[in-house]
C-alpha positions as CSV (number, residue, x, y, z in Angstrom):
1,X,-19.2,1.7,4.3
2,X,-16.5,3.7,3.5
3,X,-13.5,2.0,1.6
4,X,-9.7,3.1,2.9
5,X,-7.0,2.6,0.2
6,X,-3.7,2.3,1.3
7,X,-0.4,3.1,-0.1
8,X,0.0,0.0,-1.7
9,X,-2.7,0.7,-4.2
10,X,-2.8,4.0,-6.1
11,X,-5.1,6.9,-6.3
12,X,-5.9,5.8,-9.6
13,X,-8.2,3.3,-7.9
14,X,-9.6,5.2,-5.2
15,X,-10.9,7.6,-7.6
16,X,-12.6,4.8,-10.3
17,X,-14.3,3.6,-6.8
18,X,-15.7,7.1,-6.1
19,X,-16.7,7.8,-9.8
20,X,-18.3,4.9,-9.6
21,X,-20.5,4.7,-6.5
22,X,-18.4,3.8,-4.0
23,X,-17.3,5.8,-1.3
24,X,-14.0,5.8,-1.2
25,X,-11.3,7.5,0.1
26,X,-7.3,7.0,-0.3
27,X,-4.5,7.6,2.5
28,X,-3.5,10.8,0.3
29,X,-6.7,12.8,0.5
30,X,-6.3,12.8,4.1
31,X,-2.4,13.6,4.7
32,X,-1.8,9.6,5.9
33,X,0.6,8.5,3.1
34,X,3.5,8.5,5.5
35,X,1.6,7.0,8.3
36,X,2.5,3.3,9.7
37,X,0.0,0.4,10.1
38,X,-1.2,2.0,13.5
39,X,-2.3,5.3,12.7
40,X,-3.6,4.0,9.8
41,X,-6.0,1.2,11.5
42,X,-6.8,3.8,14.0
43,X,-8.1,6.0,11.6
44,X,-10.0,3.2,10.1
45,X,-11.5,2.1,13.5
């Protein structure tokens, strides 16, 4: 399972989780920081 961390949570959280064995991506990593919720949901699916 890969976690997708949304904008309201800090980038540092995604980095912390990734450093501790979780497969994790922040929306900033995939250039979706300005995307609406529907676009992010479609990416996550």
